[in-house]
N, C-alpha and C positions, 0 to 999 in steps of 0.2 A: 134319937131318931123316934118317932111313933112303933110300936111295936107292928101294928097294922103295915105302916110301909114298908118296914123291914122285910117282913112274910111274903110282900106282894116283891121285894126288888131279887128277896130270895128265888120264889118262882120262877120270877124274868129270866135270872141266873141258868136254874137249872133249865128251862124251856129253851134257851139260847144253846148250851151244852148238847141238850138231844137234838134239837137239832143239828149241828156238826156234825155227829155221830151219824144219824138217821135223817138225810135230806128231804126223804119221799114224805109229804105230806100225809096226817094223821097216822103214822107207824112209831114205833117205840122199839128199843133191843128188845132182844126178849131171853131170857135165860131158865132154862131147866135142868129139873133133876136126872140124874141116874133113868129112874123110872121112866120119866117121860120120855128121857133119848133113847131107850130101848122100845118103848110101846111107840114110839114114832119112827122108829128105823130111821132115825137122821144119819146122813153117812155126811163126810167132807172129801175134799181133794185140795190138793196144792195146785195153784196153779202156773202154768208155766211159759216163759219167755218166746215167741215165736214172731215170727213177719208173713205179712200176708196185704194183700191188696186190696182197697175198699171193693166193695159189690153192690151193686142197684138190683134189684127183685125184678121180675122184668115179667112178660106175659106174649107165650108162642102158642102158634095156632099150624098145623100142620095143613101145608095148601095143595091144591087140585093143580097140577101143574101143565092140565090140558092146554086151560086158555092162555098159557104162555108160548107152549111149543104151537099150537094153531095159530096164533097170530102170526109168529116168528116165521110159518109159513107162509103166511098170506104175504107178509112184507118181504120175503124171499120170490115171492110168486110176481107178487108187486115189481119189486126190481129187474127181474127179465123183462116185464112184459114194457118197462121204461126204457130199458133198452135195447129193445126190439123197435119201440115206437121210435126211437132216436135215430136207428138206422133205417126205419121206414122213409123217416122226415128226409132224412139226408139224402138219399138215393133219389125221392120225389123232388128235392129241392137241385139236385143233379141235371135231373129231365126235363125241369121245365128250364133250368139256363140254357142246355142244348137246342131246347124246343124254341126258346128264345131266338140264338143265334141262329138258326137254321131258318127262320121264317124270315129274320131280318136280312139275310144273306140271298135277296130273292126269290124269296118264296120257297125255300124248298122243303118247309115243309107246309101243311095249308092249314089257314087258323083255325080250323076244327082242334087241327089235333096240337095247336099250341095251347088252345084254351084248355082241352083234355089234362092237357100234363102241368098246367096252372090250376086246374081244380083239385086234380090228385095231389097236389104239393099242399093244399090250405087241408085238404081230409087228411094228410100224413101230421100235418102243425099241429091241428088239432087234435087229434088222435094223440100224440105227443103230449100237449099240454094235460091232456087228462089223464095219463099211465104218470105224469110226473104227478099229478093233485093227488090222485089216490096214492101212490107211493109215501107224499110227505103226509098224508091221512092216517095212515098207516105206521108211520115211524114214530108219528109225534104221540099216538095212542100206544104206543109200545113204550116207547119212553116216560111219559104218564103214568103207568101203569106199572110197571118192573124197573124203569132207574137204569142209567147209561151200562153199568156194568153188566147187569143180569142181562139187558137186550144185546150189549156187545156180543156175548158169551152164546146166548139166544141164535143170533143170527148168522157166524160163525160156526152155529154147529161143532161149538166146544165144549170144554167141561165147563158146568156141570150138566147141561144139553144132554149126551148120549147117556148117562146114569139116569137124568129124571126118566128119557124115554123107555129105558129097558124097564123103570122099577127099582134099579140097583140104590137108588139115594131118594132124602124126599126133602122137597123146600120149605123149610120154617120162616115163618113171617113173625118176628122177636119185636114188641112193642114196649118202650117204655114206659112210666107211670109219665102222670101229666104233670109238664114243666121240668122233665129230667132231660139232658141229653149227653150223648158220647161225643167227644171232640175225636176222640181214637178209639173206636169200638175193638173189643178187643178179637183174636186172629182165630180163638176157640172159647170154648163156653160151655159149662157141664146144663144139661136140662135132664129135667125128670120126669116120666109118663106118669100118667093117674096110676098103674099099679106099682107103682115106685120104682122101675125100673131106670135108671142113671144112663145116661147115652151122651156122645161128644158132639157140640157142632161147629162149623167152618164157615166165617163167613165168608158170603158172597160180595155186597155191597148194600147200600142204602137204599133204602126205598123212596121212593117218589113224592109216599103222601102217607097218612097217617091210618093204620087200616080201622074198617069200619067199626064204631062203638067206641073207638080210643081215640085221644086225644093226643097222647105222646109221642115221642119220635118214633118211626119203624126202621127194622134193618131186615134183609137176609141174609138165613144161615141156609148150611146144608147139614142133612143129617143122612147115617145111615138106615135102610129102608127097615122099619121094624114094623114087627106084626102085631104088638101090640100098640102099636100108633099111627092107626089109618089115616086120610083125609080127614079133615074135620078135627085131631086128636087137641086136646088144648097141654100146654106144658108149660111146666113151670122153670123159668131159667133165671141165672145168677149170671149177670155180666161184669167183669175187671171195670172199675172207675177210678183210674191217678194210680200215682205209684206206689210200690210194695212198703210199707212200714210196721213198725214192731208195736208188739202190744201184746194180749192176752185173750187164747180161747174160751169161752166160759160154755160149760157142754147144755145143751138145749134142757135139760133136766134140771139145771140149778135155776132158770129163768122162770122169774112170776112176774106178775102184770097188774099196777098199780096205780089208777085213774090215766091208764093209757100208756103209762110210761114201765119198761122193763126195769129189773132191778133184781139184782142177788140176795142172801143173807151171809155176809163173811164172819166166822169168829173170830173174836177180836178177844178172848181169854177161853177156859175149860167150860163150856156147857151155855158160851155167853154168844147170841150173834146180834147182829147190826145190817140192818137192809141198807143196799147200797145201788144208788141207781147206775146202770150202765146207759148214762147218755153218749151219744155219738160212734153206739154199736152198730154193726151190719152182720148178717143172715151169711154165714161160709161153715158150708158143709154138715155137719152134726149139730153146729152150736152157735154164740153168736161172737163175734171179732171185737175187741174193744180195744182200739189203736189209742198209743200214748198220747197222741197230739189229741184226744178227747178231753183229758182231764179228768178222767174218772178214777179216785180213789183206788182202784184196783191196782196191783202189783205184784210181779211174779212173784210166786212163794205165800203168797196170800193165800188161806184156807178157806172156800167158800163153800157151800150146804150145795152138796149135788143129789141127796134124796130128801125127802122129807121137806122140801122148802115151803109147798104149800099149809102143811101144818102150822110151821114157822109163822107164814104169811095171815094164818089166821091167828095165831094168838098176838101177832104185835097192832094184829088191826081191835081183838077187843083188850088189849091194853091199853091201848093211846085214850080211849075216854075215860077211862078207869082213873089213870095217872092227872089226866085235867080237870076230873072231879076233884080229885087229892088234893091239889095243889088251891083249887079254888076254896075247898073246906080248910085248910090250913090258913089262906089269906083272909076267910071270915073271921078264924077265931080271934080271940083277945079282944084288948081297946085301943083307945088312940093314944093313949097313955105313952 
C-alpha cells in the first residue's frame, strides 16, 4: 500500500476514534499536567443516579385580578337583572292573559285596559330579551378571557376569588414555549422571582388564549402574595412534563455550551477529560437532569468536571485545529511508493 494512502487511512481512523470519544464537533479530549490542574482549579464530582420528571421552562407574569373581579361582578349583576326581567315578564304575561279573559267575558274590562296590559307584556318581554342578551355577552367575555375553571370560581365567589380580593393571593399566567403543550399540567410548580426567591404555584385551570406576545399554551396558576412579586412581575417557571424516570443530575457549574449544544467534560483517566454532549437534558433545580432514555453516554459513577470546565473547553477548542493540522501534515509527508 502506498505510504501516503496508509497515512491518510491512519489519520481517518484516528479522527473516527476521536469523534467517538468527543461527539461535539471541533473539540478534542484534553490532558493536563499537575501544574495546569492546580492552576485551573479543576474539580470533579461523581454522578449519582436519581429519578426526576422532564420539565418545560415556562414564562409567567403576575396578573392584575381587578378585571376578573370587575367582570365577575358584572356577570352576577346581569344574572340578577335577567332574573328580575323574567319575573317581570311572567307577571306581565299573567296580567295580559287575565285582561284578555275579562275583556272577552262581556267586556268586564275596557279595551284600553286590555291594550295597556298587552303593551306592558311587550315591554317586559323586550326588557327580558335585553337582559338575557347582556348576560350572554358578559358570560362569553368571561369565558374568552378567563376560561371555564376560573370563571366558575369567580362567579360563585369561591376560591381563589376571596384570596385575590383580599390580596392574600396572586394570579399568575404561565405560558409555554411555542409548539409545546401539556396534556396534564402539574398541580404544583416552582417559580423564581427576579430577585431569586422561590415560590410554589398551584394550578387553577387552562387559559382560553395565549398571552399577549406569546404563542404557546397558557395556564392559570395561583401563588401566595409576595412583596417581591407585585402585579406585572415576570417569573421563571419549571413545569413537569411526563412520568418520572431515572438519570443523573449534572450541576450547572459543569455545563459549557458549544455551537448551541450543552456539554460536560468527563474524566476518562487521571488528568484526562473528554467533552460529552448532554443531549435530551432539561433544567432541574440547580442543574440539568440527563435521563437514561436520552442515550447520553453519562452514567452514575462517572466523574465529571464541576470546577474549571471553561478552562478545559478553551483547551479543547484550541487543540482541535492543531490536531487537524498535524494529521494533514503527516498525510502530505512521504511519497507514493
